[in-house]
N, C-alpha and C positions, 0 to 999 in steps of 0.2 A: 776129318783132313787134319791130325793133332798130334804134333811130335812130343814125344817125352825126350828131355836129354840127361841122360845118367840113369844107369841102371840099379842104383844101389836102393838101400830098403825104401826110400821116398819117392825115389822113382818109380820102383814096381807099386806101389801104392797106386800113383797115381795113374799107372797104365792099366791096372785090376779096374779101377773106379770109371776110367773112360772106356774102357772095352764093355761096361755093362750099362754104357749110356748110348743108346742107337740114337742114330746113326753114323756114330763116332768111328773112324777108319784110324786106328792109331800104329803110328811108327816109333820106331826106338833107336836111340843115338845111344851108345857104350863104347867106349874105348878098349874095355878088356873083352879080347874073343870068347873065352870061356863063358863070362858073364850072360854076353850079348847073346851067344849062340843058346844056352839054358833059357833064356827067357824069350827068344824067337821061338822056341819047339813048345815051352810050356804055355805061351799067349797064343800060338799059332799065327805070329805076327808074319807081315807079307812083308812087309820093310823094314831093314834095320841098316844103319850106317856105322862105320867106325871112328869118322869123325866129322866136328861141326861144320867144316870145309864143305865133306860131302854131304851132308843134309840139307845145306846152305843152295844146293843145286837144284831146288826147287822149291814152289811158295806152300807155304802151311796157313792154314787157319786158324791155329793155335800152338803157341809152343812153352811148353812148362819145363823150366830149366830146372834141375833136380841135383844139380854138380855141387861141388863145395864153393862157398861162398866167395872166395877170390877167383873163383873164375864166372862168375854171372855175368860180370859186366863182358869180357871179352866173349862168352858165348851168346848173348842178348848181342851185341854189336853185329857180330857176323850173320846173326840169322834176320836182324832187323832191316838187313841189305836186302833180303829178298821179300821179307812177309811182313813190314813196319808194324800193319795193323795187329798181328798177332802173338807180339812178343810185348807181355805186361811185363812191369817194373819189378824189379826182384826184388823182396823186401829184405833180404840179407846180405845186398850187394854191397862189394867195399871194391872203390877206386874210382869211381866216377864225383868227377867235380861240379858238374851243373846237370839239370833236368834234362840237359839234351844229348849228354852221354848216356 
């Protein structure tokens, strides 16, 4: 039950690798409709989301944030609200002022 946030080259690489790791079920959150649909079809994804807020409507076992660095903190915060154990700190995060953010 893994969520990949961002369907660019890094997100797609993570998506592909998690799909090859049974028993992972992978979902994608991607704001761009055409890219989201292409990846949904190419990887036969059961679930896709257009926004982080949509994806935060359920719990995840793991979350991989593959969006531009300035979005890491707000995306992690939104998803940590429902799946705090699933969101690991983003190495390239910008904007957090304390470890709790």
